[in-house]
C-alpha positions in Angstrom: 0.0 0.0 0.0 2.8 2.4 0.9 5.3 1.2 -1.7 6.6 4.3 -3.5 7.8 2.3 -6.5 4.4 0.7 -6.9 2.6 4.1 -6.8 5.1 5.4 -9.3 4.4 2.5 -11.6 0.6 3.1 -11.2 1.1 6.8 -12.1 3.2 5.9 -15.1 0.6 3.4 -16.4 -2.3 5.7 -16.0 -0.5 8.7 -17.5 0.7 6.8 -20.5 -2.6 7.4 -22.1 -4.0 10.5 -20.4 -7.1 10.9 -22.6 -8.2 7.3 -22.1 -7.7 7.6 -18.3 -9.6 10.8 -18.2 -12.6 9.5 -20.1 -12.7 6.4 -18.0 -12.7 8.4 -14.8 -15.2 10.8 -16.2 -17.7 8.0 -16.6 -17.4 7.0 -13.0 -17.4 10.6 -11.7 -20.5 11.3 -13.7 -22.2 8.4 -12.1 -21.7 9.4 -8.5 -22.3 13.0 -9.5 -25.7 12.1 -10.9 -26.5 9.9 -7.8 -25.7 12.7 -5.4 -27.6 15.4 -7.3 -30.7 13.2 -7.9 -30.8 12.2 -4.2 -30.3 15.8 -3.1 -33.0 17.1 -5.4 -35.3 14.4 -4.2 -34.6 15.4 -0.6 -35.3 19.0 -1.5 -38.7 18.1 -2.8 -39.4 15.8 0.1 -38.3 18.5 2.7 -40.6 21.0 1.2 -43.7 18.8 0.7 -43.5 16.6 3.8 -42.1 19.6 5.8 -45.3 21.5 4.9 -47.1 19.1 7.2 -45.2 20.4 10.2 -47.6 20.9 13.1 -50.5 18.9 11.5 -51.5 15.7 13.3 -50.8 13.2 10.5 -52.6 10.4 12.3 -56.0 12.3 12.0 -59.1 12.4 9.9 -62.0 14.8 9.3 -65.6 13.7 9.0 -68.7 15.7 7.9 -72.2 15.0 6.8 -73.6 15.0 3.2 -77.1 14.5 1.7 -78.1 10.9 1.7 -78.3 8.9 -1.5 -80.4 6.0 -0.3 -83.9 5.9 1.4 -83.9 4.5 4.9 -86.3 4.2 7.9 -89.0 6.1 6.2 -86.8 8.9 5.0 -86.4 9.7 1.3 -83.0 9.9 -0.4 -81.4 13.4 -0.6 -82.2 14.1 3.1 -79.7 16.6 4.7 -78.8 16.2 8.3 -76.2 17.6 10.7 -74.1 16.4 13.6 -75.2 17.7 16.9 -73.8 18.2 20.5 -74.9 14.8 21.6 -72.7 13.3 18.9 -69.6 14.7 20.6 -70.0 12.6 23.8 -71.3 9.6 21.7 -68.1 9.5 19.7 -65.8 10.1 22.6 -67.4 7.4 24.8 -68.1 4.7 22.2 -65.3 4.7 19.7 -62.0 3.3 20.9 -58.5 4.5 20.0 -59.4 8.2 19.8 -57.0 10.7 21.4 -58.7 13.9 20.3 -62.3 14.4 19.1 -62.6 18.0 18.2 -66.0 19.4 17.0 -65.8 22.4 14.7 -68.1 25.0 13.2 -67.5 27.5 10.3 -69.4 30.6 9.7 -70.9 30.5 6.1 -69.9 26.9 5.5 -66.8 25.4 3.9 -64.4 28.2 2.7 -67.0 30.8 3.5 -65.6 34.3 3.9 -67.2 36.7 6.3 -66.8 40.4 6.8 -64.8 41.4 9.9 -64.7 45.0 11.0 -62.2 47.0 13.0 -62.8 50.7 13.2 -63.1 51.8 9.6 -61.4 48.7 8.0 -63.3 45.7 6.7 -62.0 42.5 5.3 -63.4 38.9 4.7 -61.9 36.1 6.7 -62.9 32.5 7.8 -64.5 32.3 11.2 -64.2 29.0 13.1 -65.8 27.8 16.3 -63.4 25.4 18.0 -62.3 23.8 21.2 -58.8 24.2 22.6 -57.6 20.8 21.4 -57.6 22.1 17.8 -54.2 23.6 18.6 -52.8 20.1 18.7 -54.3 19.2 15.3 -53.6 22.2 13.0 -50.3 23.6 11.8 -50.1 26.7 13.9 -48.4 28.3 16.8 -49.2 31.2 19.1 -46.3 33.7 19.0 -48.3 36.4 20.9 -50.9 36.1 23.6 -52.7 32.8 24.2 -55.0 30.3 22.5 -58.6 29.6 23.6 -58.9 27.6 26.8 -61.5 25.5 28.6 -62.7 28.5 30.7 -63.5 30.4 27.5 -65.9 27.5 26.5 -67.5 27.2 30.0 -68.2 30.9 30.3 -68.9 31.4 26.6 -66.5 34.3 26.4 -66.5 36.5 23.4 -62.8 36.2 22.7 -60.9 35.3 19.6 -57.5 34.3 18.2 -56.6 35.9 14.9 -54.1 34.9 12.1 -51.3 37.0 10.8 -53.2 38.0 7.6 -56.0 39.4 9.8 -53.5 41.5 11.7 -52.0 42.8 8.5 -55.3 43.7 6.9 -57.2 45.2 9.9 -54.5 46.5 12.2 -51.5 47.3 10.0 -49.0 48.8 12.5 -51.3 48.7 15.5 -51.0 46.1 18.3 -54.2 44.0 18.1 -54.0 42.5 21.6 -57.0 43.5 23.7 -58.7 45.2 20.8 -62.3 44.3 19.7 -63.3 43.2 16.2 -66.9 42.9 15.0 -68.1 39.7 13.3 -71.7 39.7 12.1 -72.6 42.4 14.6 -70.9 40.6 17.5 -67.8 42.1 19.2 -64.9 39.7 20.1 -61.8 40.7 22.0 -58.4 39.6 20.6 -56.5 37.4 23.1 -53.9 35.9 20.8 -52.3 35.8 17.4 -51.8 32.5 15.4 -49.2 31.8 12.8 -48.9 28.7 10.6 -45.9 26.4 11.0 -45.8 24.5 7.7 -46.5 25.5 4.1 -49.3 23.0 3.5 -52.8 24.2 3.8 -55.6 21.8 4.6 -58.5 24.1 3.5 -58.3 27.8 4.3 -55.0 29.6 4.9 -54.3 29.3 8.6 -53.0 32.9 8.7 -56.4 34.1 7.4 -58.5 32.3 10.1 -60.2 33.7 13.2 -60.9 31.2 16.0 -63.6 31.7 18.6 -64.8 29.4 21.4 -67.1 26.6 20.1 -69.9 27.3 22.6 -69.7 31.1 22.0 -70.0 30.5 18.2 -73.1 28.4 18.7 -75.0 31.1 20.5 -73.6 34.2 18.8 -74.2 32.9 15.2 -77.4 31.0 15.7 -75.8 27.5 15.4 -77.3 26.0 18.6 -76.9 22.2 18.7 -74.9 22.1 15.5 -71.5 20.6 14.6 -70.3 21.1 11.1 -67.5 18.4 11.2 -65.3 16.5 13.5 -61.5 16.5 13.6 -60.3 13.1 15.0 -56.8 12.3 16.1 -55.9 8.7 16.8 -53.8 7.4 19.6 -50.3 6.2 18.7 -50.3 2.9 16.8 -54.1 3.1 16.1 -55.5 2.8 12.6 -57.2 6.0 11.6 -59.2 4.2 8.8 -60.7 1.8 11.4 -61.7 4.7 13.7 -63.2 6.6 10.7 -65.3 3.6 9.8 -66.4 3.1 13.4 -67.6 6.7 13.7 -69.5 6.5 10.4 -71.3 3.3 11.6 -72.1 4.9 14.9 -73.4 8.2 13.3 -75.4 6.2 10.7 -77.3 4.5 13.5 -77.8 7.7 15.5 -79.1 9.8 12.5 -81.0 6.9 10.8 -78.9 6.7 7.7 -78.5 3.5 5.6 -75.3 1.9 6.8 -74.4 1.1 3.2 -74.8 4.7 2.1 -71.1 5.6 1.7 -72.0 9.1 0.3 -73.9 10.2 3.4 -70.6 11.1 5.2 -67.7 12.9 3.8 -64.2 12.3 5.2 -60.5 13.0 4.7 -57.9 10.6 6.1 -54.7 12.5 6.8 -52.9 9.3 7.7 -53.5 7.8 4.3 -52.6 10.9 2.4 -49.4 11.4 4.4 -48.6 7.8 3.9 -49.0 8.1 0.1 -46.8 11.2 0.0 -44.2 9.5 2.1 -44.3 6.4 -0.1 -44.0 8.6 -3.2 -40.7 10.1 -1.9 -39.4 6.7 -0.9 -40.1 5.7 -4.5 -38.3 8.8 -5.8 -35.3 8.0 -3.6 -35.3 4.4 -4.8 -35.4 5.5 -8.4 -32.6 7.9 -7.8 -30.5 5.1 -6.2 -31.3 2.7 -9.1 -30.5 5.2 -11.9 -27.4 6.4 -10.0 -26.1 2.9 -9.3 -26.7 1.9 -12.9 -24.7 4.9 -14.1 -22.0 4.1 -11.6 -21.9 0.5 -12.8 -21.6 1.7 -16.4 -18.6 3.7 -15.4 -17.1 0.9 -13.4 -17.5 -1.5 -16.4 -15.6 1.0 -18.4 -12.8 0.8 -15.8 -12.9 -3.0 -16.1 -12.6 -2.8 -19.9 -9.7 -0.4 -19.7 -7.9 -2.6 -17.2 -8.3 -5.5 -19.7 -6.8 -3.3 -22.4 -4.0 -2.3 -20.1 -3.3 -6.0 -19.3 -3.2 -6.9 -23.0 -0.7 -4.1 -23.6 1.4 -5.3 -20.6 1.2 -9.1 -21.4 4.9 -9.4 -21.9 5.7 -7.4 -18.8 3.4 -9.6 -16.7 5.2 -12.7 -18.2 8.6 -11.3 -17.3 7.5 -10.6 -13.7 6.0 -14.1 -13.4 9.2 -15.7 -14.8 11.5 -13.9 -12.3 9.3 -15.0 -9.3 6.6 -12.3 -8.9 3.8 -13.8 -6.8 0.2 -13.9 -8.0 -0.7 -11.7 -5.0 1.8 -9.0 -6.2 0.4 -8.9 -9.7 -3.2 -9.0 -8.5 -2.5 -6.2 -6.0 -0.9 -4.0 -8.7 -3.9 -4.3 -11.1 -6.5 -3.9 -8.3 -4.7 -0.8 -7.0 -4.7 0.7 -10.4 -8.4 0.1 -10.8 -9.1 1.5 -7.3 -7.0 4.6 -7.9 -9.0 5.4 -11.0 -12.3 4.7 -9.1 -11.3 6.7 -6.0 -10.1 9.8 -7.8 -13.1 9.8 -10.1 -15.5 9.2 -7.2 -14.0 11.8 -5.0 -14.3 14.6 -7.6 -17.8 13.4 -8.7 -19.0 13.5 -5.1 -17.4 16.9 -4.6 -19.0 18.3 -7.8 -22.4 16.9 -6.8 -22.3 18.4 -3.3 -21.0 21.7 -4.8 -24.0 21.9 -7.2 -26.4 21.3 -4.4 -24.7 24.0 -2.2 -24.8 26.4 -5.2 -28.6 25.8 -5.5 -29.1 26.6 -1.9 -26.8 29.6 -2.1 -28.8 31.0 -5.0 -31.9 30.8 -2.9 -33.7 28.5 -5.4 -36.2 27.3 -2.7 -39.9 27.7 -2.2 -43.0 25.9 -1.1 -42.2 22.9 -3.4 -38.4 22.8 -3.0 -36.4 23.3 0.2 -33.0 22.6 1.6 -31.6 20.2 -1.1 -28.8 18.0 0.0 -27.6 14.6 1.1 -26.5 13.6 4.6 -23.0 12.2 5.4 -24.3 8.7 5.7 -25.7 8.6 2.2 -22.5 10.1 0.8 -20.4 7.5 2.6 -22.7 4.6 1.4 -22.5 5.8 -2.2 -18.7 6.1 -1.9 -18.4 2.6 -0.4 -20.6 1.2 -3.2 -18.3 2.8 -5.7 -15.1 1.5 -4.1 -16.5 -2.0 -3.9 -17.5 -1.8 -7.5 -14.0 -0.6 -8.4 -12.5 -3.5 -6.4 -14.6 -5.9 -8.5 -13.6 -4.1 -11.7 -9.9 -4.7 -10.8 -10.3 -8.3 -9.6 -11.8 -9.6 -12.8 -9.0 -8.3 -15.1 -6.5 -9.5 -12.4 -7.8 -13.0 -12.7 -7.5 -12.7 -16.4 -3.8 -11.7 -16.0 -3.1 -14.6 -13.7 -4.6 -17.0 -16.2 -1.9 -16.1 -18.7 1.0 -18.6 -18.5 4.5 -17.0 -18.2 5.8 -18.8 -21.4 2.9 -17.6 -23.5 3.2 -14.0 -22.1 6.9 -13.9 -23.0 6.1 -14.9 -26.6 3.4 -12.2 -26.9 4.1 -9.4 -29.4 
């Protein structure tokens, strides 16, 4: 390994045909370059999309009612119905595996905007009636003030938490804390400000929402004994799909809906959606590894072919070395080290170039909601480099066995 004469011989062999050596190394370097860049780009896409779910309870689902499509128990098809307050305790007490059951209301229905007034400014925002547990479900934090609490529900306080867009549109440079805003003629005091954590939006923009206590909403906006939908969070290791199905069965019995009427309840399973997205990026990473490894192997095969050419050119030299007592191990080591040297140098510069491109992309600020922080961690880089070295070792061993198969007498006679 540390024989200066051997390294000098390797250098002389590789530099004898510089263009051939360069093109061979370029193929290997391009392979690891492509692998690193593809994995880094895939990570950038994954970081942005999956990172957008930060703060959301990914083991959750949302359930709401829809018009029936089948007649049942004397009711005609097309009947509309709503969840009610009794359903809250029914679900919490009769469906196992639930960690959070959060009833919610929205003024004006799904994605309904409502005028909100502060002094002489008016803007349309989404108004939600919620319980405190919603903070554990949605992707938001409270940088200023507080969120709604249980006492707000009990006392039916006219308080609210507003998003950053609400602050910008209504208050501009004024501090909103403690101020009163008017929603449909009812005044609410601002007790907190909310700000979204991730980039993903499940419905309305979290920064354009206004949250008021669930019980206050029901009385203030004439929604007594109504629940528009439920947000359900499962306990760890519980199947959200099973909980969703159990709730639908329970609510179908309660509201006299045909249990086979799948259109009577709408739902959105966050666990399934997140799992699909996660599986997609695992597939992208797998494809990147496959394409990168195939490109690497193409380069390594090139190294193997070049080593075979070099052996053919050095047939007489190998014969002379064999005839004066060179051991098979010495000849094999020489050839393998030449192959590994080509592989190592090409792999190092290819890896360096790939990381450099990713860092340049980050430095140029080419990031957004769909692409963020591209790069590969040290473990992946080491694994890729080890795969390359192992492949280079194999690429050297095969030609080395070919060299050892040549008899010394035949080698000496070669022209």
